[in-house]
PyMOL commands that place a pseudoatom at each C-alpha (Angstrom):
pseudoatom trace, name=CA, resn=MET, resi=1, chain=A, elem=C, hetatm=0, pos=[249.037, 55.836, -17.477]
pseudoatom trace, name=CA, resn=ASP, resi=2, chain=A, elem=C, hetatm=0, pos=[246.328, 56.348, -14.858]
pseudoatom trace, name=CA, resn=LEU, resi=3, chain=A, elem=C, hetatm=0, pos=[245.075, 59.329, -16.894]
pseudoatom trace, name=CA, resn=LEU, resi=4, chain=A, elem=C, hetatm=0, pos=[244.855, 57.249, -20.073]
pseudoatom trace, name=CA, resn=LEU, resi=5, chain=A, elem=C, hetatm=0, pos=[243.812, 53.933, -18.513]
pseudoatom trace, name=CA, resn=PRO, resi=6, chain=A, elem=C, hetatm=0, pos=[242.591, 54.703, -15.001]
pseudoatom trace, name=CA, resn=ARG, resi=7, chain=A, elem=C, hetatm=0, pos=[242.678, 51.801, -12.593]
pseudoatom trace, name=CA, resn=ARG, resi=8, chain=A, elem=C, hetatm=0, pos=[239.453, 50.989, -10.808]
pseudoatom trace, name=CA, resn=CYS, resi=9, chain=A, elem=C, hetatm=0, pos=[238.786, 48.519, -8.052]
pseudoatom trace, name=CA, resn=ALA, resi=10, chain=A, elem=C, hetatm=0, pos=[237.344, 45.283, -9.432]
pseudoatom trace, name=CA, resn=GLY, resi=11, chain=A, elem=C, hetatm=0, pos=[235.123, 44.974, -6.376]
pseudoatom trace, name=CA, resn=CYS, resi=12, chain=A, elem=C, hetatm=0, pos=[233.560, 48.444, -6.087]
pseudoatom trace, name=CA, resn=SER, resi=13, chain=A, elem=C, hetatm=0, pos=[234.893, 50.547, -9.020]
pseudoatom trace, name=CA, resn=ALA, resi=14, chain=A, elem=C, hetatm=0, pos=[236.669, 52.997, -6.699]
pseudoatom trace, name=CA, resn=PRO, resi=15, chain=A, elem=C, hetatm=0, pos=[239.483, 54.720, -8.635]
pseudoatom trace, name=CA, resn=GLY, resi=16, chain=A, elem=C, hetatm=0, pos=[243.187, 54.193, -8.021]
pseudoatom trace, name=CA, resn=GLU, resi=17, chain=A, elem=C, hetatm=0, pos=[243.758, 50.470, -7.375]
pseudoatom trace, name=CA, resn=HIS, resi=18, chain=A, elem=C, hetatm=0, pos=[242.970, 47.062, -8.833]
pseudoatom trace, name=CA, resn=LEU, resi=19, chain=A, elem=C, hetatm=0, pos=[241.485, 46.163, -5.444]
pseudoatom trace, name=CA, resn=CYS, resi=20, chain=A, elem=C, hetatm=0, pos=[240.809, 48.806, -2.806]
pseudoatom trace, name=CA, resn=PRO, resi=21, chain=A, elem=C, hetatm=0, pos=[241.583, 48.153, 0.898]
pseudoatom trace, name=CA, resn=ARG, resi=22, chain=A, elem=C, hetatm=0, pos=[237.906, 47.655, 1.748]
pseudoatom trace, name=CA, resn=CYS, resi=23, chain=A, elem=C, hetatm=0, pos=[237.408, 44.999, -0.948]
pseudoatom trace, name=CA, resn=ARG, resi=24, chain=A, elem=C, hetatm=0, pos=[240.675, 43.301, -0.018]
pseudoatom trace, name=CA, resn=GLU, resi=25, chain=A, elem=C, hetatm=0, pos=[239.385, 43.068, 3.533]
pseudoatom trace, name=CA, resn=ARG, resi=26, chain=A, elem=C, hetatm=0, pos=[236.132, 41.492, 2.347]
pseudoatom trace, name=CA, resn=LEU, resi=27, chain=A, elem=C, hetatm=0, pos=[238.010, 38.919, 0.284]
pseudoatom trace, name=CA, resn=ARG, resi=28, chain=A, elem=C, hetatm=0, pos=[240.266, 38.133, 3.240]
pseudoatom trace, name=CA, resn=THR, resi=29, chain=A, elem=C, hetatm=0, pos=[237.491, 36.287, 5.083]
pseudoatom trace, name=CA, resn=PRO, resi=30, chain=A, elem=C, hetatm=0, pos=[238.647, 32.662, 5.607]
pseudoatom trace, name=CA, resn=PRO, resi=31, chain=A, elem=C, hetatm=0, pos=[236.799, 30.039, 3.548]
pseudoatom trace, name=CA, resn=ARG, resi=32, chain=A, elem=C, hetatm=0, pos=[233.969, 28.115, 5.178]
pseudoatom trace, name=CA, resn=ARG, resi=33, chain=A, elem=C, hetatm=0, pos=[232.399, 24.754, 4.450]
pseudoatom trace, name=CA, resn=ILE, resi=34, chain=A, elem=C, hetatm=0, pos=[229.322, 24.837, 2.203]
pseudoatom trace, name=CA, resn=SER, resi=35, chain=A, elem=C, hetatm=0, pos=[226.780, 22.357, 0.831]
pseudoatom trace, name=CA, resn=THR, resi=36, chain=A, elem=C, hetatm=0, pos=[225.804, 22.142, -2.835]
pseudoatom trace, name=CA, resn=ARG, resi=37, chain=A, elem=C, hetatm=0, pos=[222.659, 20.774, -4.451]
pseudoatom trace, name=CA, resn=VAL, resi=38, chain=A, elem=C, hetatm=0, pos=[224.644, 18.134, -6.324]
pseudoatom trace, name=CA, resn=ASP, resi=39, chain=A, elem=C, hetatm=0, pos=[226.876, 15.990, -4.114]
pseudoatom trace, name=CA, resn=PRO, resi=40, chain=A, elem=C, hetatm=0, pos=[230.499, 16.691, -5.122]
pseudoatom trace, name=CA, resn=HIS, resi=41, chain=A, elem=C, hetatm=0, pos=[231.725, 13.663, -3.093]
pseudoatom trace, name=CA, resn=VAL, resi=42, chain=A, elem=C, hetatm=0, pos=[234.293, 15.844, -1.269]
pseudoatom trace, name=CA, resn=PRO, resi=43, chain=A, elem=C, hetatm=0, pos=[234.223, 18.724, 1.227]
pseudoatom trace, name=CA, resn=VAL, resi=44, chain=A, elem=C, hetatm=0, pos=[233.708, 22.117, -0.443]
pseudoatom trace, name=CA, resn=TRP, resi=45, chain=A, elem=C, hetatm=0, pos=[234.855, 25.452, 0.976]
pseudoatom trace, name=CA, resn=SER, resi=46, chain=A, elem=C, hetatm=0, pos=[233.911, 28.936, -0.260]
pseudoatom trace, name=CA, resn=PHE, resi=47, chain=A, elem=C, hetatm=0, pos=[235.214, 32.432, 0.460]
pseudoatom trace, name=CA, resn=GLY, resi=48, chain=A, elem=C, hetatm=0, pos=[231.705, 33.914, 0.329]
pseudoatom trace, name=CA, resn=PRO, resi=49, chain=A, elem=C, hetatm=0, pos=[228.374, 34.105, -1.485]
pseudoatom trace, name=CA, resn=TYR, resi=50, chain=A, elem=C, hetatm=0, pos=[228.086, 35.083, -5.142]
pseudoatom trace, name=CA, resn=ALA, resi=51, chain=A, elem=C, hetatm=0, pos=[227.095, 38.655, -4.334]
pseudoatom trace, name=CA, resn=ASP, resi=52, chain=A, elem=C, hetatm=0, pos=[228.564, 42.127, -3.883]
pseudoatom trace, name=CA, resn=THR, resi=53, chain=A, elem=C, hetatm=0, pos=[232.387, 42.168, -3.844]
pseudoatom trace, name=CA, resn=HIS, resi=54, chain=A, elem=C, hetatm=0, pos=[232.874, 38.464, -4.593]
pseudoatom trace, name=CA, resn=ARG, resi=55, chain=A, elem=C, hetatm=0, pos=[230.499, 38.547, -7.556]
pseudoatom trace, name=CA, resn=ARG, resi=56, chain=A, elem=C, hetatm=0, pos=[232.017, 41.693, -9.068]
pseudoatom trace, name=CA, resn=VAL, resi=57, chain=A, elem=C, hetatm=0, pos=[235.578, 40.417, -8.681]
pseudoatom trace, name=CA, resn=VAL, resi=58, chain=A, elem=C, hetatm=0, pos=[234.728, 37.090, -10.344]
pseudoatom trace, name=CA, resn=LEU, resi=59, chain=A, elem=C, hetatm=0, pos=[233.006, 38.904, -13.223]
pseudoatom trace, name=CA, resn=ALA, resi=60, chain=A, elem=C, hetatm=0, pos=[235.994, 41.228, -13.595]
pseudoatom trace, name=CA, resn=MET, resi=61, chain=A, elem=C, hetatm=0, pos=[238.469, 38.371, -13.865]
pseudoatom trace, name=CA, resn=LYS, resi=62, chain=A, elem=C, hetatm=0, pos=[236.256, 36.367, -16.244]
pseudoatom trace, name=CA, resn=GLU, resi=63, chain=A, elem=C, hetatm=0, pos=[234.149, 38.664, -18.396]
pseudoatom trace, name=CA, resn=ARG, resi=64, chain=A, elem=C, hetatm=0, pos=[236.293, 41.819, -18.320]
pseudoatom trace, name=CA, resn=ARG, resi=65, chain=A, elem=C, hetatm=0, pos=[239.670, 40.078, -18.750]
pseudoatom trace, name=CA, resn=ASN, resi=66, chain=A, elem=C, hetatm=0, pos=[241.054, 41.732, -15.615]
pseudoatom trace, name=CA, resn=LEU, resi=67, chain=A, elem=C, hetatm=0, pos=[244.375, 39.921, -15.402]
pseudoatom trace, name=CA, resn=ALA, resi=68, chain=A, elem=C, hetatm=0, pos=[245.663, 41.955, -12.438]
pseudoatom trace, name=CA, resn=VAL, resi=69, chain=A, elem=C, hetatm=0, pos=[242.837, 40.848, -10.151]
pseudoatom trace, name=CA, resn=ARG, resi=70, chain=A, elem=C, hetatm=0, pos=[243.657, 37.215, -10.903]
pseudoatom trace, name=CA, resn=ARG, resi=71, chain=A, elem=C, hetatm=0, pos=[247.026, 37.766, -9.208]
pseudoatom trace, name=CA, resn=HIS, resi=72, chain=A, elem=C, hetatm=0, pos=[245.287, 39.207, -6.144]
pseudoatom trace, name=CA, resn=LEU, resi=73, chain=A, elem=C, hetatm=0, pos=[242.923, 36.247, -6.009]
pseudoatom trace, name=CA, resn=GLY, resi=74, chain=A, elem=C, hetatm=0, pos=[245.913, 33.918, -6.151]
pseudoatom trace, name=CA, resn=ALA, resi=75, chain=A, elem=C, hetatm=0, pos=[247.126, 35.417, -2.868]
pseudoatom trace, name=CA, resn=VAL, resi=76, chain=A, elem=C, hetatm=0, pos=[243.603, 35.085, -1.421]
pseudoatom trace, name=CA, resn=LEU, resi=77, chain=A, elem=C, hetatm=0, pos=[243.509, 31.422, -2.462]
pseudoatom trace, name=CA, resn=ALA, resi=78, chain=A, elem=C, hetatm=0, pos=[246.906, 30.682, -0.892]
pseudoatom trace, name=CA, resn=ALA, resi=79, chain=A, elem=C, hetatm=0, pos=[245.892, 32.374, 2.373]
pseudoatom trace, name=CA, resn=GLY, resi=80, chain=A, elem=C, hetatm=0, pos=[242.582, 30.479, 2.439]
pseudoatom trace, name=CA, resn=ILE, resi=81, chain=A, elem=C, hetatm=0, pos=[244.297, 27.129, 1.960]
pseudoatom trace, name=CA, resn=ALA, resi=82, chain=A, elem=C, hetatm=0, pos=[246.786, 28.003, 4.714]
pseudoatom trace, name=CA, resn=ALA, resi=83, chain=A, elem=C, hetatm=0, pos=[243.849, 28.837, 7.019]
pseudoatom trace, name=CA, resn=LEU, resi=84, chain=A, elem=C, hetatm=0, pos=[242.216, 25.473, 6.288]
pseudoatom trace, name=CA, resn=GLN, resi=85, chain=A, elem=C, hetatm=0, pos=[245.486, 23.699, 7.035]
pseudoatom trace, name=CA, resn=ALA, resi=86, chain=A, elem=C, hetatm=0, pos=[245.914, 25.672, 10.267]
pseudoatom trace, name=CA, resn=ARG, resi=87, chain=A, elem=C, hetatm=0, pos=[242.382, 24.660, 11.326]
pseudoatom trace, name=CA, resn=GLY, resi=88, chain=A, elem=C, hetatm=0, pos=[243.170, 21.023, 10.568]
pseudoatom trace, name=CA, resn=GLU, resi=89, chain=A, elem=C, hetatm=0, pos=[240.561, 20.784, 7.805]
pseudoatom trace, name=CA, resn=LEU, resi=90, chain=A, elem=C, hetatm=0, pos=[243.210, 20.134, 5.154]
pseudoatom trace, name=CA, resn=ILE, resi=91, chain=A, elem=C, hetatm=0, pos=[245.896, 17.779, 6.353]
pseudoatom trace, name=CA, resn=ASP, resi=92, chain=A, elem=C, hetatm=0, pos=[247.865, 17.351, 3.152]
pseudoatom trace, name=CA, resn=ALA, resi=93, chain=A, elem=C, hetatm=0, pos=[249.585, 20.016, 1.100]
pseudoatom trace, name=CA, resn=PRO, resi=94, chain=A, elem=C, hetatm=0, pos=[247.678, 19.218, -2.082]
pseudoatom trace, name=CA, resn=LEU, resi=95, chain=A, elem=C, hetatm=0, pos=[248.229, 19.860, -5.743]
pseudoatom trace, name=CA, resn=LEU, resi=96, chain=A, elem=C, hetatm=0, pos=[245.749, 22.385, -7.097]
pseudoatom trace, name=CA, resn=VAL, resi=97, chain=A, elem=C, hetatm=0, pos=[243.599, 21.149, -9.981]
pseudoatom trace, name=CA, resn=PRO, resi=98, chain=A, elem=C, hetatm=0, pos=[241.653, 23.909, -11.781]
pseudoatom trace, name=CA, resn=ALA, resi=99, chain=A, elem=C, hetatm=0, pos=[238.137, 22.961, -12.829]
pseudoatom trace, name=CA, resn=PRO, resi=100, chain=A, elem=C, hetatm=0, pos=[237.960, 22.410, -16.595]
pseudoatom trace, name=CA, resn=THR, resi=101, chain=A, elem=C, hetatm=0, pos=[236.979, 25.235, -18.896]
pseudoatom trace, name=CA, resn=ARG, resi=102, chain=A, elem=C, hetatm=0, pos=[236.104, 25.247, -22.585]
pseudoatom trace, name=CA, resn=PRO, resi=103, chain=A, elem=C, hetatm=0, pos=[239.043, 26.305, -24.797]
pseudoatom trace, name=CA, resn=ARG, resi=104, chain=A, elem=C, hetatm=0, pos=[236.946, 28.897, -26.624]
pseudoatom trace, name=CA, resn=GLN, resi=105, chain=A, elem=C, hetatm=0, pos=[235.923, 30.525, -23.321]
pseudoatom trace, name=CA, resn=ALA, resi=106, chain=A, elem=C, hetatm=0, pos=[239.548, 30.600, -22.189]
pseudoatom trace, name=CA, resn=ARG, resi=107, chain=A, elem=C, hetatm=0, pos=[240.575, 32.349, -25.419]
pseudoatom trace, name=CA, resn=LEU, resi=108, chain=A, elem=C, hetatm=0, pos=[237.828, 34.953, -25.054]
pseudoatom trace, name=CA, resn=ARG, resi=109, chain=A, elem=C, hetatm=0, pos=[238.818, 35.601, -21.439]
pseudoatom trace, name=CA, resn=GLY, resi=110, chain=A, elem=C, hetatm=0, pos=[242.514, 36.125, -22.046]
pseudoatom trace, name=CA, resn=GLY, resi=111, chain=A, elem=C, hetatm=0, pos=[243.400, 32.709, -20.657]
pseudoatom trace, name=CA, resn=ASP, resi=112, chain=A, elem=C, hetatm=0, pos=[241.770, 30.356, -18.190]
pseudoatom trace, name=CA, resn=PRO, resi=113, chain=A, elem=C, hetatm=0, pos=[241.006, 32.590, -15.173]
pseudoatom trace, name=CA, resn=VAL, resi=114, chain=A, elem=C, hetatm=0, pos=[240.811, 29.751, -12.629]
pseudoatom trace, name=CA, resn=ALA, resi=115, chain=A, elem=C, hetatm=0, pos=[244.121, 28.272, -13.803]
pseudoatom trace, name=CA, resn=ASP, resi=116, chain=A, elem=C, hetatm=0, pos=[245.664, 31.770, -13.647]
pseudoatom trace, name=CA, resn=VAL, resi=117, chain=A, elem=C, hetatm=0, pos=[244.464, 32.193, -10.049]
pseudoatom trace, name=CA, resn=CYS, resi=118, chain=A, elem=C, hetatm=0, pos=[245.888, 28.787, -9.131]
pseudoatom trace, name=CA, resn=ARG, resi=119, chain=A, elem=C, hetatm=0, pos=[249.280, 29.639, -10.628]
pseudoatom trace, name=CA, resn=ALA, resi=120, chain=A, elem=C, hetatm=0, pos=[249.276, 33.041, -8.902]
pseudoatom trace, name=CA, resn=SER, resi=121, chain=A, elem=C, hetatm=0, pos=[248.842, 31.299, -5.536]
pseudoatom trace, name=CA, resn=GLY, resi=122, chain=A, elem=C, hetatm=0, pos=[252.431, 30.018, -5.724]
pseudoatom trace, name=CA, resn=LEU, resi=123, chain=A, elem=C, hetatm=0, pos=[251.211, 26.518, -4.874]
pseudoatom trace, name=CA, resn=PRO, resi=124, chain=A, elem=C, hetatm=0, pos=[251.823, 23.483, -7.128]
pseudoatom trace, name=CA, resn=VAL, resi=125, chain=A, elem=C, hetatm=0, pos=[249.262, 23.247, -9.930]
pseudoatom trace, name=CA, resn=ILE, resi=126, chain=A, elem=C, hetatm=0, pos=[248.458, 20.529, -12.459]
pseudoatom trace, name=CA, resn=ARG, resi=127, chain=A, elem=C, hetatm=0, pos=[246.101, 20.796, -15.427]
pseudoatom trace, name=CA, resn=ALA, resi=128, chain=A, elem=C, hetatm=0, pos=[244.521, 17.381, -14.993]
pseudoatom trace, name=CA, resn=LEU, resi=129, chain=A, elem=C, hetatm=0, pos=[241.034, 17.939, -16.450]
pseudoatom trace, name=CA, resn=ARG, resi=130, chain=A, elem=C, hetatm=0, pos=[239.529, 19.140, -19.701]
pseudoatom trace, name=CA, resn=HIS, resi=131, chain=A, elem=C, hetatm=0, pos=[236.090, 19.456, -21.239]
pseudoatom trace, name=CA, resn=ALA, resi=132, chain=A, elem=C, hetatm=0, pos=[234.962, 17.273, -24.097]
pseudoatom trace, name=CA, resn=GLY, resi=133, chain=A, elem=C, hetatm=0, pos=[233.940, 19.295, -27.148]
pseudoatom trace, name=CA, resn=ARG, resi=134, chain=A, elem=C, hetatm=0, pos=[230.188, 18.929, -26.672]
pseudoatom trace, name=CA, resn=VAL, resi=135, chain=A, elem=C, hetatm=0, pos=[229.868, 20.862, -23.384]
pseudoatom trace, name=CA, resn=VAL, resi=136, chain=A, elem=C, hetatm=0, pos=[227.705, 23.978, -23.688]
pseudoatom trace, name=CA, resn=ASP, resi=137, chain=A, elem=C, hetatm=0, pos=[227.777, 27.110, -21.520]
pseudoatom trace, name=CA, resn=GLN, resi=138, chain=A, elem=C, hetatm=0, pos=[226.086, 26.330, -18.213]
pseudoatom trace, name=CA, resn=VAL, resi=139, chain=A, elem=C, hetatm=0, pos=[224.768, 29.825, -17.493]
pseudoatom trace, name=CA, resn=GLY, resi=140, chain=A, elem=C, hetatm=0, pos=[221.015, 29.621, -17.042]
pseudoatom trace, name=CA, resn=LEU, resi=141, chain=A, elem=C, hetatm=0, pos=[220.875, 25.821, -16.776]
pseudoatom trace, name=CA, resn=GLY, resi=142, chain=A, elem=C, hetatm=0, pos=[219.134, 24.177, -13.826]
pseudoatom trace, name=CA, resn=VAL, resi=143, chain=A, elem=C, hetatm=0, pos=[220.479, 21.371, -11.653]
pseudoatom trace, name=CA, resn=GLU, resi=144, chain=A, elem=C, hetatm=0, pos=[219.406, 18.469, -13.883]
pseudoatom trace, name=CA, resn=LYS, resi=145, chain=A, elem=C, hetatm=0, pos=[220.426, 20.179, -17.127]
pseudoatom trace, name=CA, resn=ARG, resi=146, chain=A, elem=C, hetatm=0, pos=[223.865, 20.952, -15.679]
pseudoatom trace, name=CA, resn=ARG, resi=147, chain=A, elem=C, hetatm=0, pos=[224.315, 17.305, -14.719]
pseudoatom trace, name=CA, resn=GLU, resi=148, chain=A, elem=C, hetatm=0, pos=[223.209, 16.174, -18.185]
pseudoatom trace, name=CA, resn=ASN, resi=149, chain=A, elem=C, hetatm=0, pos=[225.513, 18.704, -19.829]
pseudoatom trace, name=CA, resn=LEU, resi=150, chain=A, elem=C, hetatm=0, pos=[228.532, 17.408, -17.904]
pseudoatom trace, name=CA, resn=ALA, resi=151, chain=A, elem=C, hetatm=0, pos=[227.706, 13.689, -17.944]
pseudoatom trace, name=CA, resn=GLY, resi=152, chain=A, elem=C, hetatm=0, pos=[230.760, 12.037, -19.464]
pseudoatom trace, name=CA, resn=ALA, resi=153, chain=A, elem=C, hetatm=0, pos=[232.011, 15.409, -20.650]
pseudoatom trace, name=CA, resn=VAL, resi=154, chain=A, elem=C, hetatm=0, pos=[234.901, 15.923, -18.227]
pseudoatom trace, name=CA, resn=GLU, resi=155, chain=A, elem=C, hetatm=0, pos=[238.015, 14.045, -19.299]
pseudoatom trace, name=CA, resn=LEU, resi=156, chain=A, elem=C, hetatm=0, pos=[241.296, 13.274, -17.600]
pseudoatom trace, name=CA, resn=GLU, resi=157, chain=A, elem=C, hetatm=0, pos=[244.207, 15.041, -19.292]
pseudoatom trace, name=CA, resn=ARG, resi=158, chain=A, elem=C, hetatm=0, pos=[246.905, 13.693, -16.954]
pseudoatom trace, name=CA, resn=VAL, resi=159, chain=A, elem=C, hetatm=0, pos=[246.937, 11.750, -13.697]
pseudoatom trace, name=CA, resn=PRO, resi=160, chain=A, elem=C, hetatm=0, pos=[248.117, 13.748, -10.664]
pseudoatom trace, name=CA, resn=GLY, resi=161, chain=A, elem=C, hetatm=0, pos=[250.768, 11.995, -8.611]
pseudoatom trace, name=CA, resn=ALA, resi=162, chain=A, elem=C, hetatm=0, pos=[249.645, 13.441, -5.270]
pseudoatom trace, name=CA, resn=PRO, resi=163, chain=A, elem=C, hetatm=0, pos=[246.431, 14.331, -3.392]
pseudoatom trace, name=CA, resn=VAL, resi=164, chain=A, elem=C, hetatm=0, pos=[244.581, 17.150, -5.147]
pseudoatom trace, name=CA, resn=LEU, resi=165, chain=A, elem=C, hetatm=0, pos=[242.349, 20.066, -4.227]
pseudoatom trace, name=CA, resn=LEU, resi=166, chain=A, elem=C, hetatm=0, pos=[239.850, 21.106, -6.900]
pseudoatom trace, name=CA, resn=VAL, resi=167, chain=A, elem=C, hetatm=0, pos=[239.574, 24.857, -7.525]
pseudoatom trace, name=CA, resn=ASP, resi=168, chain=A, elem=C, hetatm=0, pos=[236.755, 26.736, -9.272]
pseudoatom trace, name=CA, resn=ASP, resi=169, chain=A, elem=C, hetatm=0, pos=[235.471, 30.282, -9.387]
pseudoatom trace, name=CA, resn=VAL, resi=170, chain=A, elem=C, hetatm=0, pos=[231.793, 29.712, -8.518]
pseudoatom trace, name=CA, resn=ALA, resi=171, chain=A, elem=C, hetatm=0, pos=[229.902, 26.720, -7.152]
pseudoatom trace, name=CA, resn=THR, resi=172, chain=A, elem=C, hetatm=0, pos=[226.333, 27.045, -8.423]
pseudoatom trace, name=CA, resn=THR, resi=173, chain=A, elem=C, hetatm=0, pos=[224.895, 23.539, -8.149]
pseudoatom trace, name=CA, resn=GLY, resi=174, chain=A, elem=C, hetatm=0, pos=[228.087, 21.542, -7.589]
pseudoatom trace, name=CA, resn=SER, resi=175, chain=A, elem=C, hetatm=0, pos=[227.745, 19.754, -10.949]
pseudoatom trace, name=CA, resn=THR, resi=176, chain=A, elem=C, hetatm=0, pos=[231.197, 20.710, -12.235]
pseudoatom trace, name=CA, resn=LEU, resi=177, chain=A, elem=C, hetatm=0, pos=[232.870, 19.734, -8.967]
pseudoatom trace, name=CA, resn=ALA, resi=178, chain=A, elem=C, hetatm=0, pos=[230.975, 16.418, -8.916]
pseudoatom trace, name=CA, resn=ALA, resi=179, chain=A, elem=C, hetatm=0, pos=[231.895, 15.553, -12.517]
pseudoatom trace, name=CA, resn=SER, resi=180, chain=A, elem=C, hetatm=0, pos=[235.522, 16.527, -11.876]
pseudoatom trace, name=CA, resn=SER, resi=181, chain=A, elem=C, hetatm=0, pos=[235.898, 14.531, -8.673]
pseudoatom trace, name=CA, resn=GLU, resi=182, chain=A, elem=C, hetatm=0, pos=[234.232, 11.480, -10.262]
pseudoatom trace, name=CA, resn=VAL, resi=183, chain=A, elem=C, hetatm=0, pos=[236.761, 11.448, -13.113]
pseudoatom trace, name=CA, resn=LEU, resi=184, chain=A, elem=C, hetatm=0, pos=[239.676, 11.827, -10.695]
pseudoatom trace, name=CA, resn=PHE, resi=185, chain=A, elem=C, hetatm=0, pos=[238.377, 9.122, -8.366]
pseudoatom trace, name=CA, resn=ALA, resi=186, chain=A, elem=C, hetatm=0, pos=[237.915, 6.763, -11.320]
pseudoatom trace, name=CA, resn=ALA, resi=187, chain=A, elem=C, hetatm=0, pos=[241.593, 7.268, -12.163]
pseudoatom trace, name=CA, resn=GLY, resi=188, chain=A, elem=C, hetatm=0, pos=[242.588, 6.329, -8.613]
pseudoatom trace, name=CA, resn=CYS, resi=189, chain=A, elem=C, hetatm=0, pos=[243.389, 9.889, -7.498]
pseudoatom trace, name=CA, resn=THR, resi=190, chain=A, elem=C, hetatm=0, pos=[242.932, 11.198, -3.967]
pseudoatom trace, name=CA, resn=VAL, resi=191, chain=A, elem=C, hetatm=0, pos=[240.750, 14.331, -3.905]
pseudoatom trace, name=CA, resn=VAL, resi=192, chain=A, elem=C, hetatm=0, pos=[240.914, 16.032, -0.505]
pseudoatom trace, name=CA, resn=GLY, resi=193, chain=A, elem=C, hetatm=0, pos=[238.269, 18.655, -1.281]
pseudoatom trace, name=CA, resn=ALA, resi=194, chain=A, elem=C, hetatm=0, pos=[237.307, 21.623, -3.433]
pseudoatom trace, name=CA, resn=ILE, resi=195, chain=A, elem=C, hetatm=0, pos=[237.569, 25.357, -2.882]
pseudoatom trace, name=CA, resn=VAL, resi=196, chain=A, elem=C, hetatm=0, pos=[235.729, 28.125, -4.743]
pseudoatom trace, name=CA, resn=ILE, resi=197, chain=A, elem=C, hetatm=0, pos=[235.914, 31.901, -4.748]
pseudoatom trace, name=CA, resn=CYS, resi=198, chain=A, elem=C, hetatm=0, pos=[232.187, 32.100, -4.096]
pseudoatom trace, name=CA, resn=HIS, resi=199, chain=A, elem=C, hetatm=0, pos=[228.962, 30.080, -4.159]
pseudoatom trace, name=CA, resn=ALA, resi=200, chain=A, elem=C, hetatm=0, pos=[225.509, 30.832, -5.525]
for i in range(1, 200): cmd.bond("trace and resi %d" % i, "trace and resi %d" % (i + 1))
show_as sticks, trace
zoom trace
């Protein structure tokens, strides 16, 4: 099979594995607290900047439909959450809530990549949020346009019955995290924070 469909590392394109040892080591860095341009109303942690290995892995799981790397990122997510709990930054064992994605984008990407990563973590997950139909792709939008695009456009699909941790792939301005946390807070939910694979 490797002759017909050779495996290449999602982080550096080295042949032989879905993620090579060097890229796994880079992704293993514990998450750290970051600030975003839009206040998300909760602490936000990131595994690294949107560059190099992190950027290529996110693009592989989203734009290249690399389903195998989503499983690897699930393990990274679980380890990162355990590190935050060990450091006392996350007290509760929260439900994971994937950030909403547009249904059409999920279909094109072979499923919702963030939800897939959450499920692959082995931690409890709930699909609590969805996008209203009028949301447009946010690539290329500035801070204000992102806020306008998401204003009233994130809807509650179901109410979580426990404290939740928001999960997304990339925090660019914080607009998606802010809109998501606002909807959850309005429903009386406890949001303990948000964690992203990388931040721009």
